[in-house]
N, C-alpha and C positions, 0 to 999 in steps of 0.2 A: 633578262625574262629568265624564271627557272622552268629547266628541264624536268616534265612529268614522262615517269617511263609507263609504257603502253600496259593495261591490266589486261591480260588472258579472262575470257570467261569462265573456263575451266579451273584457273588459278583462285580465282573469286569464289567459286562453289567449292573446292575443295577447303577454302579459306572459313568460309562461315559452316560446314559439315564440320569441320575438325573442333571450330569454337564450340559448336554445340554439344559435340561427344564430351568435349573436355568439361564444359557445365554440367554435364548431367551425371558423369561420373563422381564429380565432386560432391555435389547435392545429395548422390545416394551414400556417398563416405561418410558426409556429415547425417545424415538420417539416422543409418547405419551404428556409427559410433556413440551417436547420442543418446539414442535409446534404449534404456537399460531397464529389465524387467527385476524386481526382486523375485527370490525363488526360496522359500513358497511366497507366493503371492500377500499382500498384508490382508488381514480380516478386515472386511466390510463393517461397517457399523450403519443399524437400520434407525430409522429418525422418524417417530412417530407425533403424527401433529394431529388433535382433535379440534376441528373447528364446527362452533355451532352459533349457525346461523338465525336462530328463533329469536321473537319479536318480546322478548322477556324483559326487555330493559337491561338495567345494570349503574344507569349514569343516575347523578341527582338531577330530580326537575328545577330545581331551585337555581342553577349555576353555581359559582364559585361563591364562598365566603368571603367578606371581608376583613381583611386583619388588620386591628390596630395594636399598634406597637406602642405598649407602656413605655413610660420613661426609667430608666435603669437608675437606681442609685449608685451616687460614684462616691467612694469611701473617702475623706478626708486623708491627705499625705501627713504622716507624723513624722516631721521630721527632727532629727538630732539638734542637741544646741552644740555652736561649733566648740571644738575643744583649741587648745592653746597650742601651737607649735613650739617645741623648744629650738634653741638657732646655737649651733654647737660652734665656738670659735675656735 
Protein backbone atom coordinates (compact mmCIF):
# COMPACT_ATOMS: atom_id res chain seq x y z
CA UNK A 1 0.00 0.00 0.00
CA UNK A 2 1.27 3.43 -0.91
CA UNK A 3 1.97 5.93 1.80
CA UNK A 4 0.25 9.31 1.45
CA UNK A 5 1.64 12.21 3.39
CA UNK A 6 -0.91 14.13 5.43
CA UNK A 7 -1.78 17.54 3.95
CA UNK A 8 -2.22 20.48 6.26
CA UNK A 9 -5.16 22.76 5.67
CA UNK A 10 -2.87 25.82 5.68
CA UNK A 11 -0.61 24.31 3.01
CA UNK A 12 -3.59 23.55 0.78
CA UNK A 13 -4.95 27.09 1.12
CA UNK A 14 -1.51 28.60 0.45
CA UNK A 15 -1.16 26.49 -2.69
CA UNK A 16 -4.56 27.53 -4.05
CA UNK A 17 -3.94 31.23 -3.30
CA UNK A 18 -0.45 31.12 -4.83
CA UNK A 19 -1.72 29.42 -8.00
CA UNK A 20 -4.57 31.94 -8.34
CA UNK A 21 -2.19 34.91 -7.95
CA UNK A 22 0.21 33.42 -10.49
CA UNK A 23 -2.59 32.86 -13.05
CA UNK A 24 -3.93 36.39 -12.59
CA UNK A 25 -0.45 37.85 -13.08
CA UNK A 26 0.07 35.78 -16.23
CA UNK A 27 -3.28 36.87 -17.67
CA UNK A 28 -2.53 40.53 -16.94
CA UNK A 29 0.90 40.22 -18.56
CA UNK A 30 -0.59 38.64 -21.69
CA UNK A 31 -3.34 41.25 -21.84
CA UNK A 32 -1.01 44.23 -21.61
CA UNK A 33 1.66 42.87 -23.95
CA UNK A 34 -0.78 41.87 -26.70
CA UNK A 35 -2.92 45.05 -26.68
CA UNK A 36 -1.08 47.64 -28.74
CA UNK A 37 -2.73 50.74 -30.12
CA UNK A 38 -1.49 52.77 -33.05
CA UNK A 39 -0.47 56.31 -32.23
CA UNK A 40 -2.17 58.25 -33.89
CA UNK A 41 -5.20 55.97 -34.27
CA UNK A 42 -6.39 54.94 -37.71
CA UNK A 43 -9.00 57.25 -39.25
CA UNK A 44 -12.51 55.89 -39.12
CA UNK A 45 -14.57 55.56 -42.28
CA UNK A 46 -18.25 56.34 -42.16
CA UNK A 47 -20.59 54.07 -44.07
CA UNK A 48 -23.79 55.69 -45.28
CA UNK A 49 -26.68 53.42 -46.26
CA UNK A 50 -30.01 54.60 -47.56
CA UNK A 51 -32.75 52.03 -47.16
CA UNK A 52 -36.08 52.75 -48.82
CA UNK A 53 -38.95 50.48 -47.80
CA UNK A 54 -41.68 52.10 -49.85
CA UNK A 55 -44.11 49.98 -51.83
CA UNK A 56 -42.86 51.16 -55.22
CA UNK A 57 -42.12 47.72 -56.55
CA UNK A 58 -39.07 47.15 -58.66
CA UNK A 59 -39.42 43.55 -59.68
CA UNK A 60 -41.16 42.21 -62.77
CA UNK A 61 -44.70 41.00 -62.32
CA UNK A 62 -44.37 38.18 -64.80
CA UNK A 63 -41.45 36.40 -63.21
CA UNK A 64 -38.38 35.23 -65.06
CA UNK A 65 -38.22 34.68 -68.78
CA UNK A 66 -37.66 31.27 -70.31
CA UNK A 67 -34.28 31.14 -71.99
CA UNK A 68 -34.17 29.13 -75.21
CA UNK A 69 -30.73 28.13 -76.37
CA UNK A 70 -30.19 28.19 -80.10
CA UNK A 71 -27.97 25.49 -81.53
CA UNK A 72 -24.74 27.03 -82.64
CA UNK A 73 -23.06 26.22 -85.88
CA UNK A 74 -19.91 24.20 -85.59
CA UNK A 75 -17.37 24.97 -88.33
CA UNK A 76 -16.05 22.01 -90.27
CA UNK A 77 -12.50 21.09 -89.50
CA UNK A 78 -10.21 21.77 -92.38
CA UNK A 79 -7.54 19.12 -92.42
CA UNK A 80 -4.39 19.20 -94.46
CA UNK A 81 -3.46 16.47 -96.84
CA UNK A 82 -0.91 14.06 -95.40
CA UNK A 83 2.62 14.88 -96.44
CA UNK A 84 5.38 12.47 -97.30
CA UNK A 85 8.00 11.79 -94.72
CA UNK A 86 11.47 11.22 -96.11
CA UNK A 87 13.50 8.60 -94.35
CA UNK A 88 17.22 8.96 -94.18
CA UNK A 89 19.42 5.92 -94.56
